[in-house]
N, C-alpha and C positions, 0 to 999 in steps of 0.2 A: 431907524426902524429896519426891520429885516427886508431884504430884497433877494429874490431867487431867479436864477436865469438858466433855463434848460436847454440842453442840445443833445444831438445824437440820435434822434428818431429817424424812421425811414421805413422802407418796404423790405421784406424778407420772406423766403419761402419757409413753410413749416419745417421744423427741425433746425432752423438757423439760429444765429446769435446776433444780439445787438448790445451796445453799451451806451447807457444814457449818462450824461453828466449835468451837474447843477452847481453853478458858482453861487456861493451864499455870502452875502455881506451883511454886516450889522447883527451878527448872531454869535453866541458863545455855545459851542457844541456840547460842552460837559454840563450846561445848565438847562437845555431844552432838547426835546425829542426832534428828530428831522427824519424825514423819509419820502416815500413816493406813494401816491395813490393813482387810480386811473378811472376813466369813464368811457365806456364803450358806447357805440351808437345805440340809442334807445334804452340805456341802461343806467342804473344809479351809481353814483360814485362808490368806488371799491378800494379800501385799503390794500396795499401790496406788501410794503416792507418799511421798517423803521429801524433807527439806531439810536441808542441813548446810553451814554457812559460807556461806550464800547460794546455794549450788548446789542445783539441784532434780533429782530422779530419778524416773522413772515406769515402772511396768509397761507393757508393750507393749499390753495390753488397754485401757488408758485414755489413752495418749499422744495428745495432740492434742485430747482432750476434757475432761480434768481439769486443774486448775491449783492447785498448793500455794503457799501464801505464809505469812509470818509477819510479826507486828507486835510487836517487842520492847517498844514503849512500853505496849501494852495486854496484853502476855503472851498473844496470841492467835495460834493456828495455824488457818488457814483452808484449806478444800478447796472450790474452785469446780468444780462438776460440770456439764457441759453435754452435749447430744446424748445423753442417757441412754437406755440400752437395757434390756429386761427382765433381761438377764443381769447387770446391775449391782445388781440387788435383793440386799440383804444387810444385816447389821448392821455398821455401820462404827465402827471404834475408832481413837481418837487414841492415838499411842504415842511413847514417848521412851526414849532410853537403851539402845535395842536395836541390832541390827546394821542398819546403814543399808541394805545391799544386800538384806536381807530385808524391811525395812519397805517398801522401794520395789518389792518384787516382782521384783528382778533375780536373786535366788538364792532357792532353796527353804529353808524353816526346818528346822533339824535338831531344835529343840525349842521349847517354848512360850517359853523365856527369850530366844530370838533376837528376839522382838518387843518386849523391855523392859517398861517400866511402861506400862499402858493404862488408858484411862477405862472408864466403864460401858457405853459404846456408844450409838449412835443408829441407829434403823432407817430404811433407805431402801428404798422399794417403787416399782418401775417397771412399769406395765402397758401 
């Protein structure tokens, strides 16, 4: 089964950058969607970015600031975050096998299963 382990979170000042990484095992990139979603304090889960068959998708709130990529050789999914804002503060989760449009923040989730399998999360704090 799919396992995902995130790393790279931390604290940064507004305008700064962070890169999140997710090592994925038991997963075939070209068959399933993978990406990142987040959950801020007191907020609902929010899709952020997704990648499927080399195509990338982003929520409007992060478009132009975040970039998702994957390296099949190292089984790593990466989210490069730039021009960070305080509202980007959240726990970020790597996800796979869910609904791509939901993971990318293009459609709202109907239930938790829409995000698929997720990792344990990594905290991003922007002040």
